[in-house]
N, C-alpha and C positions, 0 to 999 in steps of 0.2 A: 907619847900620848897626844892625840889631836884635840885642840880646843875648838870650840864653836860658840857662836852667838845666834840664837834662834828666837824670833818673836813668837809668842803663843797667842792663839785665839782667846778672846776674852771668856769664852765658856769652857776653857780647858779645865779639867778636874784637878790638876795639880796646883792651880792658882788659889792662894789663900787670901781672900778679901776680908777676913774677920778682923784684922788689925785696923781697918779703916772704917768699919761699919758705924761705930759710935762717935769717935772723935778723930777726925782725919789727921791731926798733927801729932797727937801723943803716940800713935802707933808706928810712926816713922823713925828711922835711924838718923836721918839728916836730910839735907837738901844741897843743891848746887844751882848755879845759874847757867842756863843754856840760852844764848842769844839774850833777849830781854825778859826771859821767863824764868821763874823759879820752879825747879823740879824737885819734888819730895820723893823719897824712896825708902824701901826696906827690903831685906833679902832673907832667905831661909834655904835650907837644904831640902831637896826632895830625892827620891830614889833615882831620878833621871839626871840630876845635877843641881847647881845653884840657881834659884829663881830670884830675879830682881823684879819688884813691882814698883813702877814709877807712876807718879801722880802729877798731872799738870792742870792746875786750877783753871787756867784760861781755856784749855782744850775741853775741860769738863763743861764749862759755861757754853761754849760753841755747840758741843754735842747735845746738851740739854735743850737749847733753843731749836736746834735742827729737829730733834725728836718731837718737840711740842708742835712745831710747824707741820710735821708729817701727820700728827694726830688731827690737826685742823683740816688738812688737805685730803687725807686718805683715812677717814674714820673707820672704814670697813677693814683696813689692814693694820692700823695702829690704835692702841687704846691706852688709857691711863694705867690700867692694870699691868700691861707690858712695860710701860714707862717705869713704874715703881720697881719692877723686877730687874730692869736694866740699870737703874739709876746709880747703884753702887759702883758700877764698872765704868761710868763716864769719866773721861780724863785719864784713864789708866793705860799703861803699856807694861806687859809682863814679858820678860826675856829670860830664857833658859840658857845657861852657859856651863861649860866644863872648864873654862879658863879661870881658875881661882886666883890668879895673880893680879887680875884687873880690879880696880875699884869700881864702885857703882857708876861713878861719873864716866870713867873710861869705857865701860860697857855701853852706856847710853850713847856716848859720842861716836863710838865705833859703829853702832847700829844706825845712827842717824846719818853717818857719812856714806852709807851704801848708796843713798839716792844721788849724791854728787858723782859717784863712780858710774852709776847707771846712766846719768845724763851725759857724762863725758863720753862714754862708749857710744851712746846713741848719736851724739854730735859727730863723732869720728866716722861712724857708719854713713851718716847722711853726707858728710863732706866728701868721703871717698866713693860715695854711691854704691856701697856694698850692701845696703839695706834693700835694694831693689833687684829682683831677679827678672831676667828677660826670657825665662823659659816659658813655653806655652802651656805646659800641663804639669801636674803634680809629680808624675813619674819621671819626667825629664829633670825637674828640680832636685828630686831626691837622688837621682843618679849622679 
């Protein structure tokens, strides 16, 4: 059986935000430290697999400020009404996994490590100059 770790879009219907709507701390199973930040989490089973919901208070603060800045700069596109609808999701990351042997912290760290791998591959491509094609047109490149 193959395991996977997939991030979910914040508006995905299988994400249950109800445990953090009233009191952000009491609804969580625990926390761990990642870098210099504390990450709170809880998990539950869905028909697609196990869902982990992570909450980073520093990220929430940054996202809240960013959204309020957008309301000031682009009032025709952003409003306080949409802010209130989105507020509960600020600072959250939901991950779906079938790998039940991993702890919440391991799931989070594995997901976060993907960026390091992507940066490494990009660096290797640039170093070896395999990221640039010298073909003149799309058909030659695909051939």
